[in-house]
C-alpha positions as CSV (number, residue, x, y, z in Angstrom):
1,M,-45.5,-17.2,-15.5
2,R,-42.6,-17.5,-18.0
3,I,-41.7,-13.8,-17.6
4,I,-41.5,-14.2,-13.8
5,V,-39.1,-17.0,-14.1
6,I,-37.0,-15.0,-16.6
7,Y,-37.0,-12.0,-14.2
8,I,-35.8,-14.2,-11.4
9,L,-33.0,-15.8,-13.5
10,V,-31.9,-12.3,-14.7
11,F,-31.9,-11.0,-11.1
12,L,-29.8,-14.0,-9.9
13,A,-27.3,-13.5,-12.8
14,I,-27.0,-9.8,-11.9
15,Q,-26.4,-10.7,-8.2
16,E,-23.7,-13.2,-9.2
17,V,-21.9,-10.6,-11.3
18,A,-22.1,-8.1,-8.4
19,I,-20.6,-10.7,-6.0
20,L,-17.8,-11.5,-8.4
21,Q,-17.1,-7.8,-9.0
22,N,-16.9,-7.1,-5.2
23,S,-14.5,-10.0,-4.6
24,F,-12.3,-8.8,-7.5
25,T,-12.1,-5.2,-6.1
26,E,-11.2,-6.6,-2.7
27,M,-8.4,-8.8,-4.2
28,W,-7.1,-6.0,-6.5
29,P,-5.0,-4.2,-3.8
30,M,-3.3,-7.5,-2.9
31,A,-2.4,-8.1,-6.6
32,V,-1.0,-4.6,-6.9
33,S,1.1,-4.9,-3.8
34,V,2.6,-8.2,-5.1
35,L,3.5,-6.5,-8.4
36,R,4.9,-3.3,-6.7
37,P,8.7,-3.4,-6.1
38,A,10.0,-3.4,-2.6
39,P,10.9,0.1,-1.2
40,P,14.6,0.9,-1.2
41,P,16.5,0.3,2.0
42,P,17.0,3.3,4.3
43,P,20.2,5.3,3.8
44,P,23.1,4.4,6.1
45,P,23.7,6.7,9.1
46,E,26.3,9.4,8.6
47,A,29.8,8.2,9.3
48,A,31.6,9.9,12.2
49,D,34.9,11.6,11.8
50,K,38.1,9.6,12.5
51,S,38.4,11.6,15.7
52,G,35.0,10.3,16.9
53,Q,33.3,13.7,16.8
54,R,30.5,14.8,14.6
55,S,31.5,17.0,11.6
56,S,29.0,19.8,12.5
57,P,27.6,20.7,15.9
58,T,23.9,20.6,16.6
59,P,22.1,24.0,17.2
60,S,22.0,23.4,20.9
61,E,25.7,22.7,20.9
62,T,26.4,26.0,19.1
63,L,24.6,27.9,22.0
64,L,26.9,26.3,24.6
65,V,30.1,27.7,22.9
């Protein structure tokens, strides 16, 4: 009788550890994302020439010439 009670208690303890381990692995990506620095901002678009035209023509524009 005593052994059965011990087995039940051990089983419950193992289940509790498994539940805690699962909740930790689910929360881990959130903790990593909080610690990860923000991505750098996108680069600014290329500035146009002062004349208002692009510095180099696109491939389709070179065919028109």
